[in-house]
C-alpha positions as CSV (number, residue, x, y, z in Angstrom):
1,X,-7.5,60.1,-31.3
2,X,-9.2,59.9,-34.7
3,X,-11.9,62.4,-35.2
4,X,-14.2,63.0,-38.1
5,X,-16.4,65.7,-36.6
6,X,-15.2,67.6,-33.5
7,X,-17.8,67.1,-30.8
8,X,-16.2,68.6,-27.7
9,X,-14.6,72.0,-27.4
10,X,-12.5,73.5,-24.7
11,X,-14.5,76.4,-23.2
12,X,-11.4,78.7,-23.5
13,X,-11.5,78.2,-27.3
14,X,-15.1,79.4,-27.7
15,X,-15.3,83.2,-27.6
16,X,-19.1,83.2,-27.4
17,X,-19.2,80.8,-24.4
18,X,-18.4,81.4,-20.8
19,X,-19.2,80.1,-17.3
20,X,-22.6,81.6,-16.5
21,X,-22.7,84.4,-13.9
22,X,-24.3,82.3,-11.0
23,X,-22.1,79.2,-11.6
24,X,-18.7,78.4,-10.2
25,X,-15.7,78.2,-12.5
26,X,-14.0,75.0,-11.3
27,X,-11.0,75.1,-13.5
28,X,-7.9,74.5,-11.3
29,X,-10.0,72.8,-8.5
30,X,-8.7,69.5,-7.0
31,X,-10.7,66.4,-7.9
32,X,-11.3,63.6,-5.4
33,X,-12.8,60.2,-5.9
34,X,-15.4,58.3,-3.8
35,X,-12.7,57.4,-1.2
36,X,-11.5,61.0,-0.9
37,X,-8.3,60.3,-2.8
38,X,-6.9,63.1,-5.0
39,X,-7.4,62.1,-8.7
40,X,-6.1,65.3,-10.2
41,X,-7.1,68.9,-11.1
42,X,-9.7,70.2,-13.4
43,X,-8.0,71.7,-16.5
44,X,-10.4,72.9,-19.1
45,X,-14.2,72.5,-19.2
46,X,-15.5,70.7,-22.3
47,X,-18.6,72.0,-24.1
48,X,-20.8,70.3,-26.6
49,X,-22.2,73.1,-28.8
50,X,-25.3,71.2,-29.7
51,X,-26.2,70.7,-26.0
52,X,-25.0,74.3,-25.5
53,X,-23.4,73.5,-22.1
54,X,-20.4,72.0,-20.3
55,X,-20.7,68.2,-20.4
56,X,-17.3,67.2,-19.1
57,X,-14.5,68.2,-16.8
58,X,-11.1,67.6,-18.4
59,X,-8.9,66.4,-15.5
60,X,-5.1,66.4,-15.5
61,X,-4.5,63.1,-13.6
62,X,-2.3,63.0,-10.6
63,X,0.9,61.1,-11.1
64,X,0.1,58.6,-8.3
65,X,-3.0,57.5,-10.2
66,X,-1.1,57.1,-13.5
67,X,1.5,55.0,-11.7
68,X,-1.2,52.8,-10.2
69,X,-2.6,52.0,-13.6
70,X,0.7,52.0,-15.5
71,X,0.6,48.3,-16.5
72,X,-3.0,48.1,-17.5
73,X,-3.4,46.3,-20.9
74,X,-5.8,47.4,-23.6
75,X,-6.5,43.8,-24.4
76,X,-6.5,40.8,-22.1
77,X,-3.1,39.0,-22.1
78,X,-5.0,35.7,-22.8
79,X,-6.0,37.2,-26.2
80,X,-2.4,37.0,-27.4
81,X,-0.9,40.3,-28.7
82,X,-1.6,43.2,-26.3
83,X,-0.4,46.7,-25.6
84,X,-0.6,49.1,-22.8
85,X,-3.8,51.0,-22.5
86,X,-2.1,54.4,-21.9
87,X,1.1,55.7,-23.4
88,X,3.7,58.1,-22.1
89,X,2.2,61.7,-21.9
90,X,-1.4,60.6,-21.8
91,X,-2.3,62.2,-18.5
92,X,-5.8,63.6,-19.0
93,X,-9.3,62.0,-18.8
94,X,-12.8,63.4,-18.8
95,X,-15.5,63.1,-16.1
96,X,-19.2,63.7,-17.0
97,X,-20.4,66.8,-15.3
98,X,-23.3,65.0,-13.7
99,X,-21.0,62.6,-11.9
100,X,-19.3,65.5,-10.0
101,X,-20.3,67.4,-6.9
102,X,-18.9,70.9,-6.3
103,X,-17.7,72.2,-2.9
104,X,-17.4,76.0,-3.5
105,X,-16.1,76.7,0.0
106,X,-13.1,74.3,-0.4
107,X,-12.8,74.7,-4.1
108,X,-13.1,70.9,-4.6
109,X,-14.8,68.6,-7.1
110,X,-15.8,65.2,-5.7
111,X,-17.2,62.2,-7.5
112,X,-18.9,59.7,-5.3
113,X,-19.5,57.1,-8.0
114,X,-15.9,56.5,-9.2
115,X,-13.0,55.3,-7.1
116,X,-9.2,55.6,-7.8
117,X,-8.8,52.1,-9.2
118,X,-11.5,52.9,-11.8
119,X,-9.7,56.1,-12.7
120,X,-6.3,54.3,-12.8
121,X,-7.6,51.7,-15.3
122,X,-9.3,54.3,-17.5
123,X,-8.1,55.2,-21.0
124,X,-6.4,58.7,-20.9
125,X,-5.4,61.1,-23.6
126,X,-2.8,63.9,-24.1
127,X,-3.7,67.4,-23.2
128,X,-5.0,69.2,-26.3
129,X,-6.1,66.0,-28.2
130,X,-9.5,66.0,-29.8
131,X,-11.8,63.6,-28.2
132,X,-14.0,61.4,-30.4
133,X,-17.4,59.9,-29.5
134,X,-16.0,56.4,-29.3
135,X,-13.7,57.6,-26.4
136,X,-16.6,59.3,-24.7
137,X,-18.8,56.2,-25.0
138,X,-16.0,53.9,-23.8
139,X,-15.1,56.0,-20.8
140,X,-18.7,56.4,-19.7
141,X,-19.2,52.6,-19.9
142,X,-16.0,52.1,-17.9
143,X,-17.0,54.6,-15.2
144,X,-20.5,53.3,-14.8
145,X,-19.8,49.6,-15.4
146,X,-22.6,49.5,-18.0
147,X,-21.7,48.3,-21.5
148,X,-25.3,48.9,-22.7
149,X,-25.0,52.7,-22.5
150,X,-26.1,54.3,-25.7
151,X,-25.6,51.4,-28.1
152,X,-26.0,53.5,-31.2
153,X,-23.2,55.2,-33.1
154,X,-24.9,58.6,-33.0
155,X,-24.9,61.4,-30.5
156,X,-28.8,61.6,-30.6
157,X,-29.9,61.9,-27.0
158,X,-26.5,61.1,-25.5
159,X,-26.2,64.2,-23.4
160,X,-29.8,63.8,-22.1
161,X,-28.5,61.1,-19.8
162,X,-28.3,61.6,-16.0
163,X,-24.5,61.7,-16.0
164,X,-24.7,65.0,-18.0
165,X,-27.2,66.8,-15.8
166,X,-25.2,69.2,-13.7
167,X,-25.6,70.7,-10.2
168,X,-22.8,73.0,-11.4
169,X,-23.5,76.1,-9.3
């Protein structure tokens, strides 16, 4: 992805950031969708330094979800030239922290608002890729079905939205 200013950082690459003492570290936990289907596992936690907190879970997507969305086109076929939305090796996506519920007892992350077909048809990225704001905006619109989300090109107020308010304990 093209990036001009890095906006999101893997928690592991920030020596002055860590999971707070009273919070659960969900890295490695299984992620399930609204229908209780396994979507993948939490890989890193993504921090926005301006917001000074975790804003996304980076999820390594389960192969069955990737196969389900394999033939998803980036542009409609009726528009003429088109290409696949996701390429080989793109097996990660992000979930806003506020769209996740945490089950400490079972070490499980659940998202009640997103189903497997929505995940299958989402744009993914390769592990370690920098994530730009256009991707964040696009994915949030895709997950919530709302193309009016944050119509500006700036980050101002973006992480004040409900989908970034965490019950992460």
